[in-house]
C-alpha positions as CSV (number, residue, x, y, z in Angstrom):
1,M,-12.4,2.5,25.6
2,G,-9.4,4.7,24.8
3,V,-7.2,4.5,21.7
4,H,-4.4,3.0,23.7
5,A,-6.5,0.2,25.1
6,R,-7.6,-1.0,21.6
7,S,-4.4,-0.3,19.7
8,P,-1.3,-1.6,21.4
9,W,0.8,-0.9,18.4
10,K,0.0,2.8,18.8
11,V,1.2,2.7,22.4
12,R,4.5,1.2,21.2
13,F,4.7,3.9,18.5
14,V,4.3,6.7,21.0
15,R,6.8,5.2,23.4
16,S,9.4,4.6,20.7
17,T,9.1,8.1,19.2
18,A,8.8,10.0,22.5
19,A,11.7,8.2,24.1
20,P,14.5,10.0,22.3
21,Y,13.2,13.4,23.4
22,R,14.1,12.7,27.0
23,L,17.7,11.8,26.0
24,V,18.2,14.8,23.7
25,R,16.9,17.3,26.1
26,G,19.2,15.9,28.8
27,V,22.2,16.3,26.4
28,Y,21.3,19.9,25.7
29,N,20.7,20.8,29.3
30,E,24.0,19.3,30.3
31,A,25.8,21.1,27.5
32,L,24.7,24.4,28.8
33,I,26.2,23.5,32.2
34,Q,29.4,21.7,31.0
35,K,29.9,24.0,27.9
36,R,30.3,20.9,25.8
37,V,27.8,18.8,23.8
38,D,28.4,15.1,24.7
39,W,26.2,12.8,22.7
40,T,28.1,9.7,24.0
41,R,26.4,10.1,27.4
42,S,22.8,10.6,26.1
43,Q,21.6,7.3,27.6
44,E,22.5,8.5,31.1
45,H,19.7,11.1,31.0
46,Y,16.9,8.7,31.4
47,D,16.6,5.0,32.2
48,G,13.0,4.9,33.4
49,P,10.1,3.0,32.0
50,L,8.6,3.8,28.6
51,T,5.1,4.4,30.0
52,H,3.0,7.4,29.2
53,A,3.1,8.8,32.7
54,A,6.9,8.2,33.2
55,L,7.8,9.8,29.8
56,L,5.6,12.9,30.5
57,A,7.1,13.3,33.9
58,A,10.7,12.9,32.5
59,L,10.0,15.5,29.8
60,Q,8.5,17.9,32.3
61,Q,11.5,17.4,34.6
62,Q,13.9,18.2,31.7
63,Q,11.8,21.3,30.8
64,E,11.9,22.6,34.3
65,R,15.6,21.9,34.5
66,L,16.2,23.8,31.2
67,L,14.2,26.8,32.5
68,G,16.4,26.9,35.6
69,I,19.6,26.6,33.6
70,L,18.5,29.4,31.2
71,D,17.9,31.7,34.2
72,A,21.5,31.5,35.1
73,V,23.2,30.8,31.7
74,D,26.0,33.1,30.5
75,T,24.8,34.2,27.0
76,E,28.4,35.0,26.1
77,V,29.5,31.4,26.6
78,S,31.3,29.4,24.0
79,L,30.2,25.8,23.8
80,D,32.2,22.9,22.2
81,W,30.1,21.0,19.7
82,S,32.2,18.2,18.5
83,G,35.3,20.4,18.2
84,T,33.5,23.4,16.8
85,D,33.0,26.5,19.0
86,F,29.3,27.5,19.2
87,S,28.1,30.7,20.6
88,F,25.0,30.6,22.8
89,A,22.9,32.0,19.9
90,M,24.2,29.2,17.6
91,F,23.6,26.6,20.2
92,T,20.0,27.7,20.7
93,W,19.5,27.8,16.9
94,E,20.7,24.1,16.7
95,F,18.5,23.2,19.7
96,V,15.4,24.7,18.1
97,Q,16.1,23.3,14.7
98,H,16.7,19.8,16.1
99,E,13.4,20.0,18.1
100,A,11.5,21.3,15.1
101,I,12.8,18.5,12.9
102,H,11.6,15.9,15.4
103,H,8.3,17.6,16.0
104,G,7.7,17.5,12.3
105,Q,8.6,13.8,12.1
106,W,6.4,13.0,15.1
107,S,3.5,14.9,13.6
108,L,3.8,12.9,10.4
109,Y,4.1,9.6,12.2
110,A,1.2,10.5,14.5
111,Q,-1.1,11.3,11.6
112,L,-0.1,8.1,9.8
113,A,-0.8,6.2,13.0
114,G,-4.2,7.8,13.3
115,F,-3.5,10.1,16.2
116,E,-4.7,13.7,16.3
117,T,-2.0,16.3,16.5
118,P,-2.2,18.8,19.3
119,E,-4.8,21.5,18.7
120,S,-2.1,24.2,18.8
121,W,-0.3,22.5,15.9
122,Q,-3.5,22.3,14.0
123,Q,-4.3,26.0,14.5
124,S,-0.8,27.3,14.0
125,W,0.6,25.0,11.3
126,K,-2.5,23.2,9.9
127,L,-0.9,19.8,10.9
């Protein structure tokens, strides 16, 4: 029997902590296209179920979309982030920092909930 079958609270934990990623990545992807960060529309980027398979598929779709956007992005672009002009470099810095913060949070929560962190995290960061 898998962890999810015997620990329903762990399933809820994963779903609730993974759910925001699908929204945030949608906001960032859209910002690269629209040249404006719009957090007010974050809920529009995913309205599917909070199942493991659906969340993984949504995250993979956002990742593939991001890679396509990056292939065509103008790196000289100026993006509006709440009234502040951000260069592409500054935008990517914020993107990476935001992701890193949440990965750290998720790693801590996962360990507290009894999940193993991904092997790559264990090897690279001793998490």
